[in-house]
C-alpha positions, 0 to 999 in steps of 0.5 A: 322538644318544646310542646305547644298547646294552642287554640284551647280554652284554659280553666284558670282562676275559676274561669276559662281563657283562650291561652296557649301552653308551652311545655318542656321537660315535663313542666309548664314553662309558659302560659299566654294568649299567644306563644311563638311556635318556633321549634315547637311540636304544636298540638292544635286544640281547636277550642277544646277545653284544657283543665288540670289533670283529674285526680281520683283518690279512690281506685282499686288497681288489684295488684298485687294479689288479684291481677285477674281483676285489674293490674297497675298497667290496665288500671292506669291506662283506664285512668288516662283514658278517663282524663286522670293523671293521678290516682290513689290506690286502695290497700285491700291487696295481697299482701296488704301494704301494712309494712314497708316490705309489703308496700314495696311490692306494690311500689315496684309494680307502679314504677314499672307499669303505671301510665299516670301517677299512682299514689298507694295508700297504706293500711290502718291495721295489719292485714286490714283485720282491725286487730293490730295497727299497721306500721304507720311510721314506716309507711308514712313517707311513701303514702298519701294516707292510711285506709282499711278500705273495704272494711270499717275499723270496728273498734273505737279505741283502735281508731282513736289510736290510729288517729293519734299516730296519723296526726303525729305523722301529718297523714289523714285517716281515709275511712271506709265507714261501716258498722258491721253490727248494723249490717243485715246478713245477706244485704245486697241493696239499699234498704228502701223502695227497690228492696221492699218491692223485690223482697231483697235484704236491705242495707241500713244507712245507719251502718254508714253514718253511725261510724261517721258520727263516731269518727268525727267525735274522735277527730274532735279529740285527736285533731287528726285529718279525716277523710270519709270514703264514698259517702252515700247517705244524707245523714253523713252529709249533714254530719260532715257539714256540721263538722266542717262548720265547727272547724274540724279537719274533716273532708269527704268524697262521693262517687258518680253513681251516688250523684246521678242514680237512686235505688229506683234505677236499680236492675237485677244485674251485678253492674248495680251492686256496690258497697255502699249501695245506691241509695234513695232519691233523697240521699242523692239530692243531699249529695248534690246539695253537698257538692254545691255547698262545698261539703262534698269536696271530691268526686272519686269513682271507687273504681273496683273491677271484678271478673265477668264471672264475679259480676254475673250473679245478679244483685244477690250473688255478685261481688260488690264493686263497679268500674268508673274511671273511663266514663265518670266525666262524660256522665257527670258533665251530661247529667249534672252540668248540662242539666243545669244542676252543677256549674262546670267549675264546681265539677272541675274543682271536685275532680282537679283541684280539691283532691290535690289540696286535701292530699298534698299532691302536686299540680292543680294549677295551669301556671309556669313551673307546675307539672304538665299534667293536663286533661283536654276535654271536648264538651261537644262530643256526643257518644255512648258509654261502651264498656267493651271499649274500656281499657280496664279489665272490668266491664261492670258499670251502671252507665253502660249504654248511657248517652253522653255529651262530652268526651276526654280528647287527650291526657298529658302526664308529665308532658307525655301524651298518655291518651288521645281519643282519635288514636284510641 
């Protein structure tokens, strides 16, 4: 049966238009100011906002190997509740997807349990150990790119070889940038105001940006497409801006917590512990500026669930990683758009359009023939971020208790209603 979305405001061509959308067999078949209702199942949207489904290019679904933290089923349900119709899953799993055989275990779980589109990354190196390159050729047909997320590739020569092979395969290197020689033992927060005030060991921002700098030089040599994960420092933003101005194929993402928090907001609670850490106000402001000028093209949550026990040891003892899929849009809309810092269309491009373009994923335009992967937003729905209502198995978010002014009303993936707020 044909599905008709009517009465909504549709994000199209950078603006918003009152349009009806007809869907059949998982695709958009018509978009018009007024479409016939005959024989259609009708969803009255009453002035809600319809956008292309969000894409998160950096999530941890933890399966296989760590299903007590998250599963494909729970993580993709969390994605649907957050308005995401597609996510890219990081490879720090057990087994690491460093060969087609290891990747197949993850693909089987995705095929069986995913509520939305899940695209798994392949590893850059065997076991993410940085010693031997993974089977990039065997993985390439099944993955959007290669990453050793969780660890930086320490060897310059190893990264150069990885880039050369990735370029031949027309796949990006998706880099967790962290120079381990610049890491202080036992660091737990950014090396700044909070660390000094509380006697904590800090993380040097150079541990990130020095490896970004190294890798951009390698991009200049190899021509490989290169995407920087979870950018957190002002120096990284400047380096990436200069690389883009030079015409190099360099892109990056940042996360909501780096855009709206700084280290003076920290509390001694595991829900504020992540890698890279929340940094200074200057870093935060540089990231917002980068989002505005197009240097930072994607916002990704780095959704990284752990068990309650693993996050209950404060800043010193908790594992790195927070969850974000289910609260990212309400927080970003409230803190950036409603505060007049970032236009809504800029935020939507970073969530809906740019990730698909960079990683060659389908969709991103509300037009006939496109996949019916859509997110419906209520931009006038006050609420509070409540982790106890999350579908994710993880609960640790720095945004717990925050008041927000918007909500995801429903999510459609391939025309199927995979989330509806009034039925949650």
